[in-house]
C-alpha positions in Angstrom: 0.0 0.0 0.0 2.9 2.2 0.9 4.4 1.6 -2.5 1.3 2.4 -4.2 0.7 5.7 -2.6 4.4 6.7 -3.3 3.7 5.9 -6.9 0.5 7.9 -6.9 2.3 11.0 -5.3 5.2 10.8 -8.0 2.6 10.6 -10.8 0.7 13.7 -9.3 4.0 15.5 -9.1 5.1 14.4 -12.6 1.6 15.9 -14.0 1.8 19.2 -12.2 5.6 19.8 -13.5 4.4 18.7 -16.9 1.5 21.2 -17.0 3.8 24.0 -15.5 6.2 23.5 -18.3 3.5 23.7 -21.0 2.2 26.7 -19.4 5.4 28.3 -19.5 6.0 27.5 -23.0 2.6 29.1 -24.0 3.4 32.1 -22.1 6.8 32.5 -23.9 5.2 31.9 -27.1 2.7 34.6 -26.5 5.2 37.1 -24.9 3.1 37.3 -21.8 5.9 37.6 -19.4 5.1 40.7 -17.4 1.6 40.9 -18.5 -1.0 41.5 -15.9 -3.4 39.3 -17.6 -1.1 36.4 -17.9 -2.7 34.2 -15.3 -6.3 34.8 -16.7 -5.2 34.0 -20.2 -3.6 30.8 -19.2 -6.6 29.6 -17.3 -9.0 30.6 -20.1 -6.7 28.7 -22.7 -6.8 25.5 -20.5 -10.5 25.7 -19.9 -11.8 27.1 -23.4 -9.2 26.4 -25.9 -7.5 28.7 -28.4 -10.8 30.6 -29.3 -10.7 32.0 -25.8 -7.8 34.3 -27.0 -10.2 36.4 -29.1 -10.9 38.2 -25.8 -7.2 39.1 -25.2 -6.2 40.4 -28.6 -5.1 43.7 -27.0 -3.0 42.0 -24.7 -0.9 39.9 -27.4 1.5 41.3 -29.7 -0.3 41.7 -33.1 2.3 39.5 -34.9 2.3 36.8 -32.3 -1.5 36.7 -32.2 -1.8 36.5 -35.9 0.7 33.6 -36.0 -1.1 31.4 -33.1 -4.5 32.0 -34.5 -3.6 31.0 -38.1 -4.3 27.3 -38.9 -4.4 24.3 -36.8 -0.7 23.1 -37.2 1.2 25.8 -35.2 3.0 25.6 -32.1 0.3 26.8 -29.8 -2.2 24.1 -31.0 0.4 21.6 -30.6 1.1 22.4 -27.1 -2.8 22.6 -26.4 -3.4 19.3 -27.7 -0.6 17.8 -25.6 -2.1 19.5 -22.6 -5.7 18.0 -23.2 -4.5 14.7 -24.0 -2.6 14.4 -20.7 -5.5 15.9 -19.0 -7.7 12.9 -20.2 -5.0 10.5 -19.0 -4.7 12.1 -15.5 -8.5 12.2 -15.0 -9.4 9.0 -16.2 -6.4 6.8 -16.4 -7.1 5.0 -13.2 -10.8 5.4 -12.8 -11.8 4.5 -16.3 -9.0 2.5 -17.9 -11.2 1.3 -20.8 -11.7 4.9 -21.8 -7.9 5.6 -22.1 -7.6 2.1 -23.8 -10.3 3.1 -26.3 -8.5 6.5 -27.1 -5.1 4.8 -27.6 -6.7 2.4 -30.2 -7.6 5.5 -32.3 -4.3 7.2 -31.6 -2.0 4.2 -32.7 -4.5 2.6 -35.1 -5.7 3.3 -38.6 -8.2 5.7 -37.5 -5.5 8.1 -36.2 -6.9 11.1 -38.3 -10.2 10.9 -36.3 -8.2 11.0 -32.9 -6.5 14.1 -34.4 -9.7 15.7 -35.3 -11.4 15.1 -31.9 -8.1 16.4 -30.0 -8.0 19.3 -32.3 -11.5 20.3 -31.5 -10.7 20.0 -27.9 -7.6 22.3 -28.2 -9.6 25.0 -30.2 -12.9 25.0 -28.1 -11.8 23.6 -24.8 -13.3 21.0 -22.3 -16.2 22.7 -21.1 -18.5 19.6 -20.5 -19.8 19.0 -17.2 -18.0 16.3 -15.2 -20.8 13.5 -15.6 -20.9 14.3 -19.3 -17.4 14.5 -20.3 -16.6 11.1 -21.1 -19.7 10.3 -22.8 -19.3 13.4 -25.0 -15.6 12.6 -26.1 -16.8 8.9 -27.0 -19.7 10.1 -29.1 -17.2 12.5 -31.0 -15.2 9.4 -31.8 -17.9 7.1 -32.9 -20.2 9.5 -34.7 -17.1 10.9 -36.8 -19.1 11.8 -39.9 -20.7 14.7 -37.9 -18.8 17.9 -38.7 -17.1 20.1 -36.2 -19.5 22.8 -36.8 -22.4 20.8 -35.5 -20.4 19.9 -32.5 -19.7 23.7 -31.8 -23.2 25.0 -32.1 -25.1 22.5 -30.3 -27.7 23.8 -27.6 -28.6 20.7 -25.8 -25.3 18.6 -26.0 -23.8 18.0 -22.7 -27.0 19.0 -20.6 -26.0 22.7 -21.4 -29.8 23.4 -21.6 -30.4 22.1 -18.0 -31.1 24.7 -15.3 -29.8 23.7 -11.8 -33.3 24.0 -10.6 -35.7 23.1 -13.4 -39.0 25.1 -13.4 -42.2 23.5 -14.1 -43.8 24.9 -17.1 -47.2 23.6 -18.0 -47.2 25.1 -21.3 -44.2 23.5 -22.7 -45.3 20.2 -21.0 -48.4 20.1 -22.8 -46.8 20.9 -26.1 -44.3 18.2 -25.6 -46.3 15.1 -24.3 -46.1 12.1 -26.4 -44.3 14.0 -29.0 -40.7 12.4 -28.8 -40.2 11.5 -32.5 -41.6 14.9 -33.8 -39.4 16.9 -31.3 -36.3 14.9 -32.2 -36.9 15.7 -35.9 -36.9 19.5 -35.4 -33.5 19.8 -33.7 -30.0 19.5 -35.0 -28.2 16.2 -35.4 -25.8 16.7 -32.4 -28.7 17.8 -30.0 -31.1 15.1 -31.2 -28.3 12.4 -30.6 -27.6 13.8 -27.1 -31.1 14.2 -26.2 -32.0 10.6 -27.3 -29.1 8.8 -25.7 -29.4 10.7 -22.4 -33.0 9.8 -22.1 -33.4 6.5 -24.0 -30.0 4.8 -23.7 -27.9 2.7 -25.9 -30.5 1.4 -28.1 -31.5 4.8 -29.3 -28.3 5.1 -31.6 -30.2 3.4 -34.3 -32.2 6.3 -34.8 -28.9 7.9 -36.1 -27.5 4.9 -38.2 -26.9 7.3 -41.0 -24.0 9.0 -39.1 -22.1 6.0 -37.6 -20.2 3.3 -39.6 -22.6 0.1 -39.6 -19.9 -2.2 -38.2 -19.1 0.2 -35.4 -22.9 0.6 -34.4 -23.3 -3.1 -34.3 -20.1 -3.5 -32.1 -21.3 -0.8 -29.7 -24.8 -2.3 -29.5 -23.3 -5.4 -28.0 -23.0 -4.5 -24.1 -19.9 -6.9 -23.7 -17.6 -4.9 -25.8 -19.3 -1.5 -26.0 -17.2 1.5 -25.0 -20.4 3.7 -25.4 -22.3 1.3 -22.9 -19.6 1.9 -20.4 -19.9 5.7 -20.9 -23.6 5.7 -20.6 -23.3 3.7 -17.2 -21.0 6.7 -15.9 -23.4 9.3 -17.1 -26.5 7.6 -15.7 -24.9 6.4 -12.5 -24.7 10.1 -11.0 -28.4 10.7 -11.6 -30.0 7.3 -11.0 -28.4 6.3 -7.8 -29.4 9.6 -5.9 -32.9 9.1 -7.3 -33.2 5.6 -5.9 -32.1 6.8 -2.5 -34.6 9.5 -2.5 -37.6 7.3 -3.1 -36.3 5.1 -0.2 -35.0 2.2 -2.2 -31.9 1.1 0.0 -28.7 0.4 -1.5 -28.0 -3.1 -2.6 -25.2 -3.5 -5.1 -26.9 -6.2 -7.2 -30.2 -4.2 -7.2 -28.4 -1.0 -8.2 -26.3 -2.4 -10.8 -29.3 -4.2 -12.4 -31.1 -0.8 -12.6 -28.1 1.0 -13.9 -27.3 -1.7 -16.7 -31.0 -1.5 -17.9 -31.4 2.1 -17.8 -28.1 2.7 -19.5 -29.3 0.2 -22.2 -33.0 1.0 -22.7 -33.2 4.7 -21.1 -35.2 5.7 -18.1 -38.7 4.6 -18.5 -38.2 1.2 -20.2 -34.8 0.5 -18.1 -36.4 1.1 -14.8 -39.0 -1.7 -15.4 -36.3 -4.2 -14.6 -36.4 -3.7 -10.8 -40.2 -3.4 -10.5 -40.7 -6.8 -9.0 -37.7 -6.3 -6.5 -39.1 -3.1 -4.7 -42.2 -2.3 -2.8 -45.0 -1.2 -5.2 -45.5 2.0 -3.1 -41.7 2.8 -3.6 -41.6 1.9 -7.1 -44.7 3.8 -8.0 -43.3 7.1 -6.4 -40.1 6.5 -8.2 -41.8 6.1 -11.6 -43.6 9.3 -10.9 -40.4 11.2 -10.1 -38.8 9.9 -13.2 -41.7 11.1 -15.3 -41.6 14.5 -13.8 -37.7 14.8 -14.4 -38.3 13.8 -18.1 -41.0 16.3 -18.5 -39.0 19.1 -17.2 -35.9 18.1 -19.3 -38.4 18.3 -22.4 -39.7 21.8 -21.3 -36.3 23.1 -20.7 -35.0 21.8 -24.1 -38.1 23.4 -25.9 -37.3 26.8 -24.2 -33.7 26.6 -25.1 -34.4 25.7 -28.7 -36.9 28.4 -28.9 -34.5 31.0 -27.6 -32.0 29.9 -30.1 -34.5 30.2 -33.0 -35.5 33.7 -31.8 -31.8 34.8 -31.7 -31.2 33.4 -35.2 -34.3 35.2 -36.6 -33.1 38.5 -34.9 -29.8 38.1 -36.5 -31.4 37.4 -39.9 -33.7 40.5 -39.5 -30.7 42.7 -38.7 -28.9 41.5 -41.7 -31.8 41.9 -44.1 -32.4 45.6 -42.6 -28.8 46.5 -43.3 -28.7 44.9 -46.7 -32.0 46.8 -47.7 -30.6 50.0 -46.5 -27.5 49.5 -48.6 -29.7 48.8 -51.6 -32.0 51.8 -50.9 -28.7 54.1 -50.6 -27.5 52.8 -54.0 -30.7 53.4 -55.7 -31.1 56.9 -54.3 -27.5 57.8 -55.6 -28.2 56.3 -58.9 -31.3 58.3 -59.3 -29.3 61.5 -58.3 -26.8 61.0 -61.0 -29.3 60.4 -63.6 -31.2 63.6 -62.7 -28.4 65.9 -62.7 -28.6 67.9 -66.0 -24.9 69.4 -65.8 -23.1 66.3 -64.6 -21.5 68.2 -61.9 -22.1 66.0 -58.9 -20.9 62.5 -59.7 -21.4 59.4 -57.6 -17.8 59.8 -56.2 -18.8 63.1 -54.8 -22.1 61.9 -53.4 -20.4 59.1 -51.7 -17.7 61.5 -49.8 -20.2 64.2 -49.0 -23.2 62.2 -48.4 -25.4 64.7 -50.1 -28.0 64.5 -52.8 -28.5 66.8 -55.8 -31.1 69.0 -54.1 -29.2 70.0 -51.0 -26.2 70.7 -53.0 -28.0 73.2 -55.2 -29.4 75.0 -52.2 -25.8 75.3 -50.4 -24.4 76.5 -53.9 -27.2 79.3 -54.1 -26.3 80.5 -50.7 -22.4 80.6 -51.4 -22.8 82.4 -54.4 -25.0 85.0 -52.7 -22.4 85.4 -49.9 -19.6 85.6 -52.5 -21.2 88.3 -54.4 -21.8 90.4 -51.3 -18.2 89.7 -50.2 -17.0 91.1 -53.6 -19.1 94.0 -53.8 -16.5 96.4 -52.6 -13.5 94.5 -53.9 -12.7 93.6 -50.1 -10.6 90.4 -49.4 -10.3 89.0 -45.9 -6.8 87.5 -46.0 -5.3 89.4 -43.1 -3.9 87.0 -40.5 -6.1 86.1 -37.7 -5.0 85.8 -34.1 -7.3 83.3 -32.3 -7.5 84.3 -28.7 -10.5 82.5 -27.6 -10.2 81.3 -23.9 -11.0 78.2 -22.4 -10.3 76.2 -25.3 -10.8 72.5 -24.7 -8.2 69.7 -25.7 -10.9 68.3 -27.8 -11.9 71.4 -29.8 -8.3 72.3 -30.5 -7.7 68.8 -32.0 -10.3 69.5 -34.4 -8.1 71.4 -36.5 -5.6 68.6 -36.9 -7.7 66.4 -39.1 -5.9 65.0 -42.1 -5.7 67.3 -45.3 -7.6 65.0 -47.6 -10.6 65.6 -45.7 -10.0 69.1 -44.3 -9.0 72.3 -46.0 -8.8 74.9 -43.4 -10.1 78.4 -44.5 -7.7 81.2 -43.8 -10.4 83.6 -43.1 -9.6 86.2 -40.6 -11.2 89.0 -38.6 -11.9 92.1 -40.6 -11.2 95.3 -38.8 -12.6 98.7 -39.3 -9.9 100.3 -41.2 -11.2 98.4 -44.4 -7.6 97.1 -45.4 -7.2 95.7 -48.8 -4.6 93.3 -50.1 -2.8 93.4 -53.6 -4.1 90.9 -56.4 -1.1 88.5 -55.9 -2.4 87.9 -52.4 -6.1 87.8 -53.1 -8.0 84.6 -52.1 -11.8 84.7 -52.8 -13.2 83.2 -49.4 -16.5 81.7 -49.1 -18.0 81.0 -45.8 -18.8 77.2 -45.4 -22.3 76.0 -44.3 -22.3 73.0 -41.8 -23.1 69.6 -43.6 -24.2 66.4 -42.1 -22.0 63.5 -43.1 -22.7 60.8 -40.5 -19.4 61.3 -38.6 -18.9 61.4 -35.0 -16.1 63.3 -32.9 -14.8 61.3 -29.9 -12.8 62.9 -27.2 -11.3 61.7 -23.9 -9.6 58.6 -25.6 -6.3 57.3 -23.9 -3.2 59.1 -25.3 -0.9 56.2 -24.2 -2.5 53.5 -26.1 -0.6 52.2 -29.2 -2.3 53.7 -32.2 -2.9 50.3 -33.8 -4.4 48.9 -30.8 -6.5 52.0 -30.4 -7.7 51.8 -34.0 -8.5 48.1 -33.5 -10.5 49.0 -30.3 -12.5 51.8 -32.0 -13.2 49.6 -35.1 -14.6 46.6 -32.9 -16.6 48.9 -30.4 -18.3 51.1 -33.1 -18.7 48.6 -35.8 -21.2 46.8 -33.4 -23.2 50.0 -33.7 -23.4 50.3 -37.5 -21.3 49.8 -40.4 -18.3 52.2 -40.6 -17.6 53.7 -44.0 -14.5 52.3 -45.7 -11.7 54.8 -47.0 -11.3 54.1 -50.5 -7.5 54.9 -50.5 -6.5 52.8 -47.7 -9.4 50.3 -47.9 -9.7 50.4 -44.0 -12.4 51.6 -41.9 -12.8 55.4 -42.1 -11.4 56.3 -38.5 -9.0 59.3 -38.1 -6.6 59.7 -34.9 -4.9 63.0 -35.0 -1.8 63.7 -33.1 -1.0 66.5 -30.6 -0.3 69.8 -32.4 2.8 70.4 -30.2 4.0 66.8 -30.2 3.4 64.8 -33.3 4.8 61.7 -31.8 1.7 61.5 -29.2 -2.0 61.1 -29.9 -4.3 63.7 -29.0 -7.1 61.7 -27.4 -9.6 62.3 -30.1 -10.9 60.6 -33.1 -13.3 61.0 -35.9 -15.4 58.0 -37.2 -17.5 58.1 -40.3 -20.6 55.7 -40.7 -22.5 54.7 -43.5 -25.9 55.6 -42.0 -27.1 58.6 -40.1 -29.0 56.0 -37.7 -25.6 54.6 -36.8 -24.3 57.9 -35.9 -27.2 58.8 -33.7 -27.1 55.3 -31.9 -23.2 55.7 -31.3 -23.8 59.1 -29.5 -26.6 57.8 -27.4 -24.7 54.5 -26.5 -21.2 55.8 -25.6 -21.3 59.5 -24.9 -20.0 60.3 -21.3 -19.4 56.5 -20.7 -16.6 54.6 -19.3 -15.6 52.1 -21.8 -13.3 49.0 -20.7 -11.7 48.7 -23.9 -10.4 52.2 -23.7 -8.7 51.5 -20.4 -12.0 52.5 -18.8 -11.6 56.1 -20.0 -14.8 58.2 -20.0 -15.3 59.2 -23.6 -17.4 62.1 -25.0 -19.2 61.2 -28.3 -20.8 64.1 -30.4 -21.8 64.7 -34.1 -19.0 66.2 -36.2 -20.0 68.7 -38.5 -18.3 69.1 -42.0 -17.8 72.2 -43.9 -18.4 72.4 -47.4 -15.7 72.4 -50.0 -14.7 75.7 -51.4 -17.1 76.8 -54.2 -15.7 77.8 -57.8 -15.4 81.7 -57.9 -17.8 83.3 -60.0 -17.5 86.7 -61.6 -18.2 89.4 -59.1 -21.5 91.1 -59.1 -21.9 94.8 -59.9 -20.5 97.0 -57.0 -23.1 98.4 -54.5 -22.6 102.0 -54.0 -22.3 102.6 -50.3 -21.2 105.3 -48.3 -17.5 105.6 -47.0 -16.9 103.7 -43.8 -20.0 101.7 -44.3 -18.2 98.4 -45.4 -19.7 95.0 -45.3 -18.1 92.9 -42.7 -18.5 89.2 -43.0 -19.7 87.2 -39.8 -16.9 85.8 -37.8 -16.4 82.1 -38.1 -15.6 80.2 -34.9 -13.2 77.8 -36.1 -12.8 76.1 -32.7 -16.1 74.1 -32.9 -16.6 70.4 -33.4 -16.3 70.5 -37.2 -14.2 68.7 -39.7 -13.7 70.0 -43.4 
């Protein structure tokens, strides 16, 4: 006994050292040394597989992240597969030797590709099964190898995930599902149907899914004496059946309990439990049968609720997709109509896309600009004297508005006009047209972290606001239209502001309502301020000046001052 105990302790120590070694290798691969999230990332990887890394993209160097997330033959997947294989060995090597022997047959035999696929699936999505389901779920993946990975991943009922800790009796669902097993199973996915059948009706129910298992394998598994699936089902039913027998005052006798377990595992709850009817008091058996029926009805009700919720989620996603597609189509149609109706061909689709304006609004703005032009030129006055901006209490966000890239903004150098009525020479003359604010589905964001890497901040902005609506794509860069200006006095640092242009006005409005004055975790919990950005029109083509208007000396027209320190982008 002492020797056996020492061997066990040595084995546990070996496993602990091996897992620590794997964790160190993965941490080095992801360059996590010094990262505050290292422990959390490692725990998540060992619980939920490689896909859990999508939650930590900002914590991993971009190049490393792309390398480990690409394909299934990289070093990270190799290390994770090694971990999960060893995990199975440790957890079940002694208590379920038949399970390890079963896996080794696939690992070392002609079905090695099936072994690799199941292990790769575990490394990708983790081992999230409940304890009493884990062995059964792994065995099913090996035996029903024709079912693809997507089906295993998107199941709703598999591994009893749909069961609540305390089932709630729902008479509506119970009425709808009474005596409707066959129809119920036809309406759910293959994986969900397989799990639901085998966890309620036992080994014999696999014949309903004979299309998804090799015939020789199915016949072998139906033979209890050599069936690994039967062994897995015994372990699954054991944890539920034995407590149920005790609750109904059926005292433990190994022969009786084993008889009940073998028959329930083979034939399911209702048919299997009949094997002990003549061996227990009628009163206790009747109560046991009532409780089993109640449990099965509650399971059915919860399954229906889970599937209904899944269907509603799918419908909602489809409706959102259809709505977005419809809006895009309507937008294209309106732009096409605007091109066809324009007699002078001045407003091409490219300009419409950039300014987000139709023909009607452009004409109105042009009329306003021409009137202002005529008024400004009536006395041959030019407004090119240098303006000294002395506005007090400028916020950092407002100052940053003058830093937007040149391709989007062309600042107007209009200055204040004093009463001395100064004019400039013809060489310096620059016809200035005051610009009218224009809606362009653009938001202005202030309060962003300045120390965050630009690449990470761009990624965070794109992920956060693309969930609100579709961000417009910059035709030059082919990237989402997001601008991150730098500080005016130090170009090496970000200003903490940004502009984002959406395809739809609704998205802009929703973004403001959702995130204005909110603390956002992805921006290091910074409180951000989101408002509508207003764009000034492009400079209109100069027109011949109108006939001078006679005015008395000193009565010079002075254009209205423009406050350039507003939330605008040109």
